[in-house]
C-alpha positions in Angstrom: -23.9 -48.1 -85.7 -21.0 -50.5 -85.4 -18.1 -49.1 -83.4 -15.9 -49.3 -86.5 -18.0 -47.1 -88.7 -15.2 -44.4 -88.2 -11.7 -45.7 -88.1 -9.0 -43.6 -86.3 -5.3 -44.0 -86.1 -2.6 -41.6 -85.0 0.5 -42.0 -87.2 3.5 -39.8 -87.9 1.8 -36.9 -86.2 -1.3 -37.3 -88.4 -4.8 -38.1 -87.4 -5.9 -40.7 -89.9 -9.7 -40.8 -90.1 -11.5 -43.3 -92.4 -15.2 -43.4 -93.1 -15.9 -47.1 -92.7 -19.4 -48.2 -93.9 -18.4 -49.6 -97.2 -21.5 -51.7 -97.5 -23.5 -48.5 -97.9 -20.8 -46.5 -99.7 -19.9 -44.8 -96.4 -23.2 -42.9 -96.3 -23.9 -41.1 -93.0 -26.4 -42.0 -90.3 -26.9 -39.9 -87.2 -24.6 -42.0 -85.0 -21.8 -42.0 -87.5 -21.9 -38.2 -87.7 -21.8 -37.8 -83.9 -18.8 -40.1 -83.8 -16.9 -38.1 -86.4 -17.8 -34.9 -84.6 -16.4 -36.3 -81.4 -13.2 -37.5 -83.1 -12.6 -34.1 -84.8 -13.0 -32.4 -81.5 -10.5 -34.6 -79.9 -8.1 -34.1 -82.7 -8.4 -30.4 -82.4 -7.3 -30.5 -78.8 -4.5 -33.1 -79.2 -1.3 -31.1 -79.6 0.6 -34.2 -80.7 -1.5 -34.4 -83.8 -0.4 -31.8 -86.3 -2.3 -32.7 -89.5 -5.5 -34.6 -90.5 -6.1 -37.2 -93.2 -9.6 -38.1 -94.2 -10.6 -40.9 -96.6 -13.2 -43.6 -97.2 -13.1 -47.4 -97.1 -14.0 -49.5 -100.0 -15.0 -48.2 -103.4 -16.5 -44.9 -102.4 -15.5 -41.9 -100.4 -19.0 -41.0 -99.2 -22.4 -41.3 -100.8 -23.9 -38.6 -98.5 -27.0 -39.2 -96.3 -28.1 -42.7 -95.6 -31.5 -42.4 -97.1 -32.7 -45.7 -95.5 -32.2 -44.0 -92.1 -33.6 -40.7 -93.2 -36.9 -42.2 -94.4 -37.3 -44.8 -91.6 -40.5 -44.4 -89.6 -38.6 -44.7 -86.3 -35.8 -42.3 -87.3 -34.5 -40.2 -84.4 -34.3 -37.2 -86.8 -37.2 -36.8 -89.2 -37.0 -33.1 -89.9 -34.4 -32.3 -92.6 -33.6 -28.9 -91.2 -32.8 -30.5 -87.9 -30.8 -33.2 -89.6 -28.6 -30.7 -91.4 -28.1 -28.6 -88.3 -27.1 -31.5 -86.1 -25.4 -34.0 -88.5 -23.6 -31.9 -91.2 -23.2 -28.3 -90.1 -21.0 -29.2 -87.1 -18.8 -31.4 -89.4 -18.2 -28.5 -91.8 -17.5 -26.1 -89.1 -15.1 -28.5 -87.3 -13.1 -29.0 -90.5 -13.1 -25.3 -91.5 -12.1 -24.3 -88.0 -9.5 -27.1 -87.5 -6.3 -25.3 -86.6 -4.3 -28.0 -88.5 -4.1 -28.8 -92.2 -6.7 -31.3 -93.4 -5.9 -33.5 -96.4 -8.8 -35.4 -98.0 -8.2 -38.5 -100.2 -11.3 -39.1 -102.3 -11.0 -42.8 -103.3 -14.3 -43.1 -105.2 -17.6 -41.4 -105.6 -18.3 -38.4 -103.4 -22.0 -37.5 -103.6 -24.3 -35.1 -101.9 -23.1 -34.4 -98.4 -20.1 -36.6 -99.1 -18.9 -34.3 -101.9 -19.3 -31.2 -99.8 -17.6 -32.8 -96.8 -14.6 -33.3 -99.0 -14.7 -29.7 -100.2 -14.6 -28.5 -96.5 -11.1 -29.9 -96.3 -8.0 -27.8 -97.1 -6.4 -30.0 -99.8 -8.3 -32.6 -101.8 -6.6 -35.3 -103.8 -8.7 -37.7 -105.8 -8.2 -41.1 -107.5 -8.6 -41.0 -111.3 -11.8 -43.1 -111.0 -13.3 -40.8 -108.4 -16.2 -38.4 -109.1 -18.1 -35.6 -107.4 -21.9 -35.3 -107.6 -24.2 -32.7 -106.2 -26.9 -35.3 -106.0 -29.5 -33.3 -104.0 -31.6 -32.1 -106.9 -32.0 -35.7 -108.1 -34.4 -36.3 -105.2 -35.8 -32.8 -104.9 -33.5 -31.4 -102.2 -31.1 -28.5 -102.1 -27.3 -28.6 -101.5 -26.2 -28.7 -97.8 -23.0 -29.4 -95.9 -21.7 -26.1 -97.1 -21.9 -26.8 -100.8 -23.7 -23.6 -101.7 -20.9 -21.7 -99.9 -17.9 -23.6 -101.1 -18.8 -24.2 -104.8 -19.1 -20.6 -105.9 -15.9 -19.7 -104.2 -14.0 -22.6 -105.7 -15.3 -22.7 -109.3 -17.3 -19.5 -109.8 -21.0 -18.7 -110.0 -21.6 -20.2 -113.5 -20.0 -23.6 -112.8 -21.4 -23.8 -109.3 -24.9 -23.1 -110.7 -24.5 -25.9 -113.3 -23.2 -28.4 -110.8 -26.0 -27.8 -108.3 -28.9 -27.3 -110.8 -28.1 -30.2 -113.1 -26.7 -32.6 -110.6 -24.4 -34.2 -113.1 -21.5 -36.4 -112.2 -18.1 -34.5 -112.3 -15.1 -36.8 -113.0 -12.1 -36.2 -110.8 -10.0 -35.0 -113.8 -12.5 -32.3 -114.7 -12.9 -31.3 -111.0 -9.1 -30.7 -111.0 -9.3 -28.7 -114.2 -12.0 -26.5 -112.7 -10.0 -25.9 -109.5 -12.5 -27.8 -107.4 -9.8 -30.0 -106.0 -6.0 -29.9 -105.8 -4.9 -32.9 -107.9 -5.7 -36.3 -109.3 -3.6 -39.4 -109.2 -3.8 -43.1 -110.0 -5.9 -45.1 -107.4 -2.9 -47.2 -106.6 -0.9 -44.1 -105.6 -3.7 -42.3 -103.7 -2.8 -43.5 -100.2 0.9 -42.8 -100.7 0.4 -39.5 -102.3 -2.3 -38.1 -100.0 -1.1 -39.5 -96.7 2.4 -38.6 -97.6 1.3 -35.0 -98.1 -0.5 -35.0 -94.7 2.7 -36.4 -93.0 4.8 -33.8 -94.7 2.5 -31.0 -93.5 2.7 -32.4 -89.9 6.4 -31.6 -90.0 5.9 -28.0 -91.1 5.4 -24.9 -89.0 1.8 -25.8 -88.2 1.2 -22.6 -86.1 1.8 -20.6 -89.3 -0.4 -23.0 -91.3 -3.2 -22.4 -88.8 -2.9 -18.7 -89.4 -2.9 -19.2 -93.2 -6.1 -21.1 -92.9 -7.7 -18.2 -91.0 -6.5 -15.7 -93.6 -8.0 -17.8 -96.4 -11.4 -17.9 -94.6 -11.4 -14.1 -94.0 -10.2 -13.1 -97.4 -13.5 -13.3 -99.4 -15.2 -11.0 -96.8 -12.4 -8.4 -96.4 -11.6 -5.4 -98.4 -8.0 -5.2 -99.7 -7.2 -2.8 -96.8 -8.6 -5.2 -94.3 -6.8 -8.1 -95.7 -3.5 -6.2 -95.7 -4.0 -5.3 -92.1 -4.8 -9.0 -91.3 -1.6 -10.0 -93.0 0.4 -7.5 -90.9 -1.2 -8.7 -87.7 -0.7 -12.4 -88.4 2.8 -11.9 -89.6 3.5 -10.3 -86.2 2.1 -13.4 -84.5 4.1 -15.8 -86.8 7.3 -13.7 -86.3 7.0 -14.2 -82.5 6.6 -18.0 -82.8 9.2 -20.6 -81.8 8.9 -22.1 -85.3 10.0 -18.8 -86.9 13.0 -18.7 -84.6 13.9 -22.3 -85.4 13.4 -21.7 -89.2 15.8 -18.8 -89.2 18.4 -20.6 -87.0 18.2 -23.7 -89.3 18.7 -21.5 -92.3 21.8 -19.9 -90.8 23.1 -23.2 -89.8 22.3 -24.8 -93.2 20.3 -27.6 -91.7 16.8 -28.9 -91.9 14.5 -27.1 -89.4 12.7 -29.0 -86.6 9.3 -27.3 -86.2 7.1 -27.9 -83.2 3.9 -26.1 -84.2 4.3 -23.3 -81.6 
C-alpha cells in the first residue's frame, strides 16, 4: 500500500480524511484498513480535533473490498470471517464510538463495505451522481461492515430487506427520500457543503454532541423509562460543562459563544 492511500489533514479543528486509491475506486485492502484504524484512533485522542470529515478521492467514495487482494493466493487474510473482524468491524466501532461528530461526503459510488462505512458516520451528504449499493449478494456474500445493523434502523425492515436481498443500486436522491442519508447536493458543491458542516460542528459544544451520539446509540435498546433516565443523567453532565456556562453567559451578553468542547 502506498503511504498516500489515506490522506489526512487537520484544518479548522476538523480531521479531514480521504480514501485515496482512486485507481481501484478506493476499495480496501488490509493495509489501508489498518492505516485508517490508526488514524481514527489518533483523531479520537487529539483534543484539538473536534469533528471528522470523511470522503473519497476521484470518482468513487469506496467500492468496498479489494477483491483482487481478497482472492490472491498469497493474501495475508484468506478467511472472510477473519477479514471482516480485523478489517471492517474495528472501523465501524471506531466511527460509532468517536466522541466527535463525523460528517461523510459521498462523492460517487459507495458499494458493499464502502456503503456501510458511510452509514456508520453521523451525517452523510452525497453528490447528486452518487449511489449506494449493497453489492454483497451479487457475488454470493452477506452484508458486513454493520450494514445489517444500520439499514433496518435507518429505513425500516422492508426497505432494508429489499436493499440487501436485491442488491440494486440506490441513487443518492432516493437514499435521501428514504432517510438513509441526510441530504444531496450538486457535485460541485459537495466539498463546500459537507466540509463546511464539519467545520461548523467543530465550533459547537462538542462535549454535548458526544453525549447526543451516545444517547442515539442507546435509544433503540432502551425502554421509554430508561431513555428518560439517560436524558436526565446526561443533561446533568452537560449542565456541569464549561460549554454550558459559556453558552448561558454568551446569551446574557448577547454575543456569539466560544465553545471549547469541555
